[in-house]
Each structure stands twice: as C-alpha cells, then as structure tokens.
Residue, then its C-alpha position, 0 to 999 in steps of 0.5 A: m289828349a295829345k302829349s304836348r297838350l297834356f303837358r300844356s294843360t298841366m302847366v295852365v292848371s299849375s300856373m293858375t293854381m300857383l296864383s290861387r295859392v299865393l293869394g291863399l297865403v296872403r289871405d291866411i296872413v291877413l286872417l291870422g293877423v287880423f283875427g289871431a289864433g284861437g277864439l273866433m278864428d277857431a269858430f270860423l275855421v270850423a264853420f268854413k271847414i264843414p262845407n269845404f270838407l263836403r266840397r272836396l269830398f262830394a263835389e271835387g272828389a266823388f262827383s268829379q271822379a264819377f262824372v268825368p269818366v261817364l261824360s268822356e264815354y258819352k263824348e266818344k259814343y254819342n252825339l252832342q244832343q245826347v251829351q246835352l241830355l246827360v248834362s241837363r239831367t245830371s245838373g238837375a239831380l245835383l241841384l235837387i240833392l244839394s238844395m235839400l242838404t243846404v236847407v237841412v244843415i241851415l236848420l240844424a246848424p247847432w247840431v252839426v256844430t256839436l257833431f264836428a266840434p264837440g269841444f265848443a259845447d262848453q263855450p256858449d259864445k263861441f258855439a253860437v258864433t260857429a253856428d251862425l257862421l255855418r248858416l252863412t257859409f254852407p250855401y257855398l257848398l251848393f255854389i261850389s258843387m255846381t262850379a265843380f260840375a261845370s269845371g268837369i265838363l270844361q276839363s273834358y273838352g280841354r278847357f282848364a283855365a277858367p276852372a283853375f282860376a275860379p279859386v282866386l275869387l274866394n281868396l280875393c273875397m275873403i281878403g276884402a272882407a277881413l280888411i274892409f268889411a269886418p270892422m263894420f260888423d258887431t262881430p267882425i268875423m261874420a264878414l268872412g261868412y258872407a264872403v265865402a257864400i258870395a265867392g261860391l256864386l262868383q266861381f260858378l258864374i265865371q264858368l258859364p260863358q265857356l259852357w255856352q261856347q261848348k253848347l252845353l249851357v242847358a237847363p237842369k231837369v230832374d230825372f233820376r231814371h236817366e241811364g247816365v245819371k244812374r251810373i254816375l250815382k252808382l259810381m259816386l256814392p262809394a267813391i265818397f270814401g275812395v277819393s277823399v279819404t285825406q279830407i275825412n282824416l283832416l276833418l277828424n283832426t278838427v274834431f279831436a283838436s276842438l277838444m284840445i287847448g284853444g288855438s289847436v284848430s288854427w295851428l293845424y289849419a296853418a300847417e294844412r295850408m302850407s302842406e297844401l301848397p305843393l299838393g295844389l300846385i302839382g298834385v291837384a293839377i296833374g290829377t285834374v288833367i290826367l282823369p279826362s285823358l285816362s278816361a278817354s284811353e279806357a274808353k278806347k281800350d288803349d292800355v299802353t297810353f293809360k300806363k304811360t300817362i300814369d308813369w308820366a304823372a308819377r315822374l312829375i309828382i315825385l320830382v316835386g313832392l319829395p323835395a317839397a316834403a323835405a323842405l317843409f320839414v326843415l323850414s317849418d318854423v322859419m316858414m311860420q315865422a316869416l309868413f304869419l308872425r304878425g298882429e294877433f298871431l304870436l311867436r308861440d302860435a308860429e312855433m305850434s304851427g311849425l310843429a304841426l307842419r313838421s309832423m304833416a310834411g312827411g305825408i305830402l308825397g303820399f297825398m300827391l300820389i293819391k291824386i294820381f293813383a285814385p283816378a287810375f281806378f275811377a277812369r276804369q269805373d272801378v270804385k270798389t277798390p279805392v273805397k275799401i282802401g279808403i275805409v282802411s285808411v280812415f281806421a288807420n288814421m283813428i288808430f294812429s291818432v290815439l297812438f301818437i296822441g298817447i306818445f306826445y302826451f307821455f313825452e309832454l309834447p303838444l298833442h296837436g302834433g300827434l294828430a298831424l303825424a297821424t294824418t301822415g301815416a294814414a296818407f302813406v297807408n292809402a297811397g301804398l295800398l292804391y299802388y299795391f293793387l295797381h301793381k297786382r292787377g298789372i295796371f301800373r308799376f314802377d318798372s326798371h327805369w325807376k331805379k335810376l330815377f329814385a336814386q337821382f331824386i333821393i341824392a338831389t333831395s339830400a343835397m338840398v336838405a344839407a344846403l337848407y340846414l346850412m342856411l338856417p342859422y342865417f335866418p333873421t328871426d327877430s327882424a321885421q316881417w319883410r326881412r323874414l320873407v326875403a330871407l325865406l325866399i332866398i333860402c328856398m331859391i338856394g335850395a331849389v338851385v342846389y336840387g336842380v343842379v345836383l339832379l342834372i349832375t346825376g344825369f337827369r334831363p328835362r326830356q325825361l318829363k315828356h309824356g310817352 
C-alpha cells in the first residue's frame, strides 16, 4: 500500500470510528439514563457482552488476523478465480461453525449465563431476564462475524469506509430501541435485545454492494479440505488467545464483578467505554489498516517496508495514546459526571465509574500497542508467539485481580477498582512481551531516533496534565448537564492545545508522522 494511501486509509477509518464512538457515547448516555446502573441494566450488559466478547475474540480478532494474511497471499500469487474460491469456501466454513454455535448457546442460555455471571444465580428474576436477553442477542455473533469476514476482504482491497461505518448502525438501533420501543415492552430492557440482533444483520448487508463491485460476492460452500481454509483454521484456533487477550481479561472482570455489589458491572462498563474511545479512534484504526500492508510486505519479503510500517504506527499510537491515558486519569470523575450523570444514573454511580476509569486509564497505551505489535506476528503467520504471550497475560490478569482486590479490600476501597487496575497490569505484560520478542528477533525495535521522540511526548504530556489540574477547580459540578458537557469540552480543548504547542516547542514536527 502506498505511503500516502496508508495514511489516508487510517484517516478514513479513524473518522468513521470517531462518528461511531461519538454515537456510542450518546448511546451509553441514553441507556444509563433510561435504565440506570445495576438491576436489569446489569442483566443486559452481561447478555450483550457474551456475543460481543466472542465477536472481538473470534470475528474481529482471531479470524481477521488469520484470514487477511492468507487472502493477501492469494491476491499476490493467484488469479481472481482462485481468490473467489477461497472466499466461497471460507464463508461456507464460517457460516456452518457459527450457526451451530448459535443454536447451542440459545438452547443452553441459562447454563451460559451461570458460567459468565455466576453472581446472578441467587437473583432468579435477574437471571431469567439475562437468559432471555442472551437468546435475543447471541445471533448478533453470526451476523457480525460475517460482517468481519466481508470487512476483511474489502480492507485487503483498500476499501475501508463501509467496514468502518458499520458500527454506527448498532448505536443507532440501540438508541432508537431505548427511546422509542422500550416503553412498548412489558420488560423494557428486552427492546435492546432485538435491537442488537437487527443491527448485526444491517451491518452485514451494507458490505454486500462493495463485495459485488470487487466480484467477490460468491455463494458460500462448505469445504474444510480447501488448502486456504485449512491454513486459516490452523492460524485461527491458537490466535484466539493471541490477539484478543484484552477481551478475555475484560470478560473475567465481568465474572468477578457479578459477584460484587449491584452496579459493579455497569460501573466497569462505563469505564471500559471511555477507555475504548482513544483505543477505537487510533489503536483499532491503525491496527486495521496496517495488517493488509504488513501482510503484503511479508508476501514480497520486503523487510524494510515491514519495519517502517510498524515504526510509523508506533509513532501515531504513542503520540495519541500517552496523552489520552493521562487525560482520562486526570478527568475521570468530571467525565463521568458530565456524560452520564442524569436520570437513573446517580452521583454515586458517576463516582464509582470514575474510580474504575482511573484504574483502567494507565493501560490504554498498553492496549493500543497490542493493536500494532500483534499484527506484526500474524502478518508473518506466526501464531505461536502471541498465543504464548496471551496465555501469560491471562494468568497475570488473574493474579493481579486477586492481589488488587485484596489490597482494595484491606484499605476499604470499592473492589471493582481493583479489577480495573488488574486489566491495566495485564495489558502492559502483554504489550511488553510482544515488544520483547519483536526486538529479540530483529523484527522491530525502538531505534535511536525514539529517544528524542519519547522525551518530546513525555514533556508535552506533563505540560498537558498540569494544565488539566489547573482547570479542574472550574468544573461546574452542580450545574445542568449541558453546562457540564461544555465545560468538559473546553477543558479537553485547552489540554489538547497545550499538548500540541509544547510538542512543537520541543521540536516535534507533523512531517515526522509520515510513513517511511
């Protein structure tokens, strides 16, 4: 992929993702305002998190990382007919596996809820609603996995707009369900279950016109003996651990949180959503764009371009990730009050969510680095290394969870904060080990020019943090929500300006973000 095109594609994905994330914030404000924290909102979040977790683990995680490198190789070596055959056989295998999984989970919904939210077992009404919601939401996995399949094809051909726009539809469907259709149901929260399933189907359908244009809208056929399908499955099965460890750790948090006081699941959800904002805008966008480029470089055995692509991605990641993590830590409480303090979401909920966000903020940079380090291995069709690192990270998260929950309990602090802090620790274990092996094998390392870059980023971030702390006393805590939102926006803009100006003063120039 040409240098200018790589940057342009990143901007397309990032802008579409920004639209989705802004609507996602509106969605969360609406949902928490209408349904509050705890109670049936906890039930929906668990029911939605199960297929959403598998989406990130399976569809957008392991499958995409396994499928795109194989597809890129077929593009380089074979004709269109062979690519069509790969697409047909892969979609057939995917449909069969997911359809069987969907039927099993729908039939065994109560047992699945017991596995993922054991704390709900002693609350019969909440447990029953969670099981019913899971039956409604789980088909989303089937639709969204086919969406990820279609997106992987389009991204390999340089088409990023439609795949990046698709998540907008989920947010619109859920907002509409909460505001319009929920009052029509005996149990209003059930409207969200239908909205999730419908949104998954819509996200898949909008990919089809561009697949048709690429002549890759072909009928699925099951053939596990196809050479490409066998390679994808071989790469994908272990990759489930390698690329999506963050999601496994977050799901473990849900299991632990279900055993804590009511509202813990919702507080962690609100914090996760805020931490995912910079991760989605830059981390996911760059990770999405560089995988086809890295795969193409690997297919051509172009090691120089391969290294330069990772170096370029790391510059963008740290440029945004470091100040984003610091800002979310400093502004955690005021963010929760400005965005979510309304309706059934009370001041205590905002404070508990703010604590979770402070604990989680430090790990944002780690999460973002994983998004560019892991594709470097998968583009080389090396799944063993990220898998081993992923397993280590999962165990690290468990150890950190027990350790930090114990510490929070000893100091009489809310226990869900310990869970969030464990996620941060596990993220850095994962990112650190990925980088260690990239460096050890000579695939990528932070060379001498990074010393100056690190110094520039740290100085600018420190200046931004000082400016934010100076602005905090002026935040209108007791004012109307629109005043709080305006104040938050002004504080964030001042912080961003300070960061940018100090960065320029230290000698950093925008041309340093060019690829190559």
